[in-house]
N, C-alpha and C positions, 0 to 999 in steps of 0.2 A: 574323244581324246582332247587333252589340253596340256598347257605348259606346266601347270602345277604351281603351288604356292605353299609356304609354311603355314601350319595351323597354330603354331605357338612360337614363342620366342626361342625355345630350345631347339626348334627345328630349322631356324634360320641358317646356322652354320653348316649342318650337313646338306641342306638344300643348295646353298651357295657353293659348297665344295663339289657337289655333283655337277652343277652348271660349269664349273671350272675343270671338269674332267678329272676329278679326284685330287686336285691341288687345293689344299686348305687356303682360304683367302687371308691376306695380311690383316692384322687386327684393325687397321685404319679403315679398310674397305668393309670389313664385317660391321664395324661400329656405324659406318655411314648407312649401310643398308638397314640395320636395325633401327636407326633414327628415322629413316624414311617410313618404315612400317609403323613406328610409334606415332609419327606425325599425321597419319591418315586414320588413326583410330584402331579399331579391333583388328588384330592380325588375321584372325580366322575368317573375316567376312567374305573374301573372294572364294575361299574353299566352299563356304556355305552356298554361295550363289551357283557355283559350278555343280555342286551336288543337287541343288534344287532344279537346275536345268535338266539334268539327267532324269530325275524322278518324275518331273512333270511331262517330259516328252514321252516317257514310257507309258504314263497314265493316259496321255492323249492318244497314243497309238492303239492302246488296248480298247479305248472307247471308239475309235474309228473303225477298227477291225476286230469285232468281238469274236470272230471265228478263229483268230490267231492269238496265241499267248506270247506277248513280248516281254523280254527281260532287258534290263539296261546295265551296262558295265562301264565304269569310268577308268580310263587308263591315262596316267600322267607321265610327262617326259622326264621330270627332274625330282620327283618325290613319290613315295608309295601312296596308293597302288600304281606301280609302274605299268606301262602299256603291256608288257609281257605278263605281268601278274594278272591283269584283267583277263587276258586271253586264256591263261591257265585256269582261272576261276570259271570261265565259260565252259571249258572242256570238262572240268570237274562237275559242273551242273548238267552236263549232257547236251549242251547246245551244239547243234550240227551245222547251223547256217546263221550268218550274221552280216551286218553292214557296219562299216567303220566310217565315222564322221568326225572330223577335226573341228573344234569350236573356233575356227578361223576361216573367214570366207574366201581368202585369196590364196591361190596356189603358189608355192615356192619350193624349190628343191631343198632349201634350208629348213623349211617348216613342215608343210603338209606332206610332202613326199617322204620325209624321214619318219614321220608318225605312221603313215600308212604302210611303209615298208617294214617297220618293226612289227606292226600288228599282223601283216600278211605272212611274214616269215614264221612267226610263232604259230599262227593259225594253220599254216601248211604242215608244220611239224606235228601238230596235234590233230590233224584230220578235220579241221573246221573249214567249211566253204565260206569265204569272206568276200563280200562286195565292198569296194572302197570308193568313196566319193572324193574326188580331187579338188573341186572348186564349186562354190555357189555364190560367187561374187555378183552375179547379175540376177539372182533369184528375185522375182518380182516382189515377194512378200518382204524380203530384206530391204530392198530399195524403198518400198512403201513405208516400212517402219520409220526410216530416217526422214523420209519426206513428211510424214505426219508430225514428227517431233519438230521439224523446222517450221512447218506451217503454224503450229501452235506457238512456237517461240516468236516468230515474226509478228504474229497477231498481238502479242503482249508487249512489243517494243514501241516506245514513242516514235512518232513519224520521223523526227529529226535524227534519231539514232539509226533507224532503219535505212535512211538515205545514205548514210556514210558507214555502212556495215559491210563486212566481208566474211564469208564462210571459209574456214580453213579445214579442209578434209585431211585427215592424217592417218598414219599407220606406223607400225614399228619399223625403223630403218633396218636395212641389211647391208652387208658389205657391197661396195660398188662393183666388185668383180662379177656379180651375178648378171650384170648388163652384157658382158662379153660372152656369157654362157647362154644368152637368149632366154633367161628366166622370165616368165610372164608376169611375175609379181607386180612390178610397177605399172604395167599396162592394164592389168586387171583392176588395180586401185583407181587409176585414171578413169576407167570405164564406169566403175561404181559411182565415183564422184560426178561424172557427167550425167549418168542416169538420174541420180537424186536431184541434181541442179535443174535438169529439164523438167522433172515432175513438179518442182516448186517454183520454177521460173526465177531462179536466182541469178541476178545480173553480175554479181562479183563473187568469184570463188577461186581458191587456189588449192594445190596439193602440197602438203608439207610432210616432213618425216620427224619422228621423235624417238626417244629412248635408245639412241645409238649405243653400241657397245664400246667399251674402253679398250680398243686395240689400235695398233699403229696404222693399220690399213684404213683407207678412206671408206666412209659409209655414205649411203644415199642421202642427198640433201635437196632442198634446204631444210635445215632444222626449223621446227615450228617457232622457236623463240626468235631466231634470226629473221625468219620470214615475217613475224609480227612487227618487228622494228622496221624492216624494210617497207612493208605496206603502209605503216603509219607515216614514216618520214618521206617516202617518195610519192605515195598516192593519197595521203591524207585521210585514211580510214581511221575512225575513232571508236568503232564497235567491232569486236572480234568474236565470232561464233566458232567454237572448236567442235568438230565432229570426228572423233577417233574411229572411223569406219573400219579400220583393220582389227578392232577389238569388239568383243560382244558382251563385256561385263565391266563393272567398276572394280578394277584391280589397281595395283600400285602404279602402273604406267599411266593410268587415267587420273586417279586420285592425287598422285604426287606430281607427275610430269606435266599434266594439264592444269589441274585445279590449284596447285601450289606454284609450280615454276612458271607456267604461262601466265597465270594471274599476276604473279610478281612483275612480269614484264608489262602487262597492261596497266597495272597500278603505277609503275614507274613512268609510263607514257601519258598517264591521265586518261586512259581509254577504258571502255566498258568491256567486261569479260562475260561471255555466255558459254554454256555447254549444255546441250540437250541431254536428257536422261539416257543412259546406256540400256541396251536391250535386257540384260540380266535374265530374270525368269518371268518377264511380263507375258501375259497370255498371248498377245499378238506375235511375240518372238517364238514362243513355244509352238504355236501353230505353224510358224515358218519352218522351224526345224523338223517338225513332224511331216510337213508337206514335202520337204526335201527327201527325207528318208522313205516316205511312201512312194514317191515317184521312182526312186531307185529300185525299190523292192518289186514294184509292179513291172518296171522295165526288165528286170532280171527274171520275172516269172516266179518270184519267191512268195508272192501273195496274190 
């Protein structure tokens, strides 16, 4: 399961309307979102990446367990195929047992819980036995993916840049009120960042937040752009490495919020901007997802 994204310009308005719980966005906000998609290139690219992730994970599982026939279904939060539609298709195809995995490593009641709950409710109504994975933030293969990317990046940097560099690990911000609810989301992200930093022996790293919603309530901070300025002005860092560990693909939040907005800040400061490649449908990440699913199915005695 994933958040979803429009596949064409004509889908931007209904997609945005669904995010706003049925309220059509004002034209100014719709124009701004459209401009952001146009600024990062092909609108459909993120949808293609997500579909490739599903297809390749299914192929990998069928290769790992030839005695079992695996099928994959993609359910999206804000655009068709919606989560419920995916489960309905499973029932139509005669699927009796399934495992649900959200393409987001860190658990939150705002994200993973809501995805899995929607899938579980529909599965129960249709008589499908569903195993849900809540979190994989400390999955060794996921940690190692980012560690490998950072090792390669550091190896390519001039020595003087490396000495004055800092890694900013980031994820999508959520309303601050989750802290009062004891939501594990920020703690899991800190843990992922710590595990990666330890694997690579990174001396300077921070956790930042990005892509906060436009609501009156406060959201988790510091924002990555504010954090960049603070680290440059107060601590003298001149090379910034952005690792959006809360995401698993190059979508709008990465291609625009990082590669355009954060880079604009580093350009303004005369600093260097770096971002390692996102997992996307790279073989090592596909193996990571297959491993997560395999362990859950074995633990449940499903295979």
